[in-house]
C-alpha positions as a printed Julia matrix, in Angstrom:
58×3 Matrix{Float64}:
   0.0    0.0     0.0
   1.1    3.54   -0.71
   0.58   6.58    1.45
  -2.53   8.65    0.66
  -0.22  11.66    0.39
   0.61  13.33   -2.94
   3.83  11.3    -3.06
   1.78   8.1    -3.01
  -0.44   9.37   -5.84
   2.58  10.17   -8.0
   4.12   6.78   -7.25
   0.81   5.06   -8.08
   0.65   6.74  -11.49
   4.27   5.76  -12.19
   3.6    2.13  -11.26
   0.42   2.06  -13.38
   2.39   3.33  -16.38
   5.09   0.68  -15.98
   2.62  -2.19  -15.43
   0.19  -1.12  -18.17
   1.46  -3.8   -20.56
   0.98  -6.62  -18.01
  -2.33  -8.32  -17.08
  -2.34  -7.17  -13.44
  -4.95  -5.45  -11.3
  -4.03  -2.36   -9.32
  -6.38  -1.12   -6.64
  -6.57   1.87   -4.31
  -7.68   1.94   -0.71
 -11.02   3.57   -0.04
 -10.55   7.24    0.72
 -12.35   7.2     4.05
  -8.91   7.7     5.51
  -7.8   11.29    5.77
  -5.47  12.38    2.98
  -3.02  13.68    5.56
  -2.75  10.37    7.41
   0.25   8.09    7.09
  -0.51   4.37    6.88
   1.49   3.74   10.05
  -0.95   5.94   12.02
  -4.2    4.26   10.91
  -6.01   2.0    13.36
  -6.64  -1.63   12.36
 -10.41  -1.22   11.92
 -10.08   1.76    9.57
  -7.39   0.04    7.52
  -9.46  -3.16    7.23
 -12.48  -1.17    6.03
 -10.35   0.75    3.53
  -9.05  -2.57    2.15
 -12.57  -4.03    1.88
 -13.82  -0.97    0.0
 -10.8   -0.48   -2.27
 -11.43   0.19   -5.94
  -9.7   -1.01   -9.06
  -7.63   1.59  -10.91
  -8.35   2.1   -14.6
């Protein structure tokens, strides 16, 4: 998982570009987690819910 910070968004786009030619699925955590929160600071329940509600990237 990548941080929901702008650095994570840039990294996600870079990874999507590299993996575009491969048959893989890339998903993002649900955005119920504050954009200013680092993954290390999220409680287990919130992280589990974000994983359950993640969406596939196009």
